[in-house]
C-alpha positions as CSV (number, residue, x, y, z in Angstrom):
1,X,140.0,50.6,-159.3
2,X,137.0,50.9,-156.7
3,X,136.3,54.7,-155.3
4,X,137.3,52.8,-152.1
5,X,140.3,51.8,-153.1
6,X,141.4,55.2,-154.1
7,X,140.4,56.8,-151.4
8,X,142.5,54.9,-149.4
9,X,146.2,54.8,-151.3
10,X,144.6,59.1,-151.1
11,X,145.2,59.1,-146.7
12,X,148.2,56.7,-146.8
13,X,149.3,59.1,-149.0
14,X,148.5,61.9,-147.2
15,X,149.6,60.2,-143.7
16,X,152.8,59.0,-145.6
17,X,153.7,63.0,-146.6
18,X,153.0,64.3,-143.3
19,X,154.6,61.7,-141.4
20,X,157.7,63.0,-143.9
21,X,158.0,65.9,-143.5
22,X,157.6,65.8,-139.3
23,X,160.3,63.5,-139.5
24,X,162.8,64.1,-141.7
25,X,162.2,67.6,-141.9
26,X,166.0,68.4,-142.7
27,X,165.9,65.6,-145.9
28,X,163.1,66.1,-147.2
29,X,163.6,70.2,-147.4
30,X,167.5,69.3,-147.9
31,X,166.3,67.6,-151.5
32,X,164.0,70.3,-152.7
33,X,165.8,71.5,-155.3
34,X,165.6,67.3,-156.5
35,X,161.7,66.4,-155.9
36,X,160.6,70.2,-157.6
37,X,162.8,69.5,-160.6
38,X,161.7,65.9,-160.9
39,X,158.2,67.3,-159.9
40,X,158.6,69.9,-163.3
41,X,160.5,67.2,-165.8
42,X,157.2,64.9,-164.7
43,X,154.3,66.9,-165.8
44,X,155.8,68.7,-168.2
45,X,156.0,64.9,-170.5
46,X,152.3,64.2,-169.3
47,X,151.6,67.9,-170.3
48,X,153.0,66.9,-173.7
49,X,150.9,64.0,-173.8
50,X,147.3,65.9,-174.6
51,X,148.9,66.9,-177.7
52,X,151.4,65.1,-178.8
53,X,155.3,65.6,-178.1
54,X,157.6,68.9,-179.8
55,X,156.3,68.3,-183.2
56,X,153.9,69.9,-185.1
57,X,154.1,74.0,-183.4
58,X,154.5,75.5,-187.0
59,X,151.5,73.1,-188.5
60,X,149.1,74.4,-186.6
61,X,149.5,77.2,-185.7
62,X,149.2,78.4,-189.6
63,X,146.0,76.5,-189.9
64,X,144.9,78.4,-186.6
65,X,145.8,81.1,-188.9
66,X,143.5,79.8,-192.2
């Protein structure tokens, strides 16, 4: 993706986000618990991609101590 495409995408998402907050406050804040829950699940999935998931936690800790 080119730099120009990324800038246009970010600006578009900001405009859409501001519009949603201004015009649909009741809907956004009414569903905030579900939005936050979805964000936490996505963050958990993406963070585990960096170290290979839940497997081998004990072996990695033992290797650090050796």
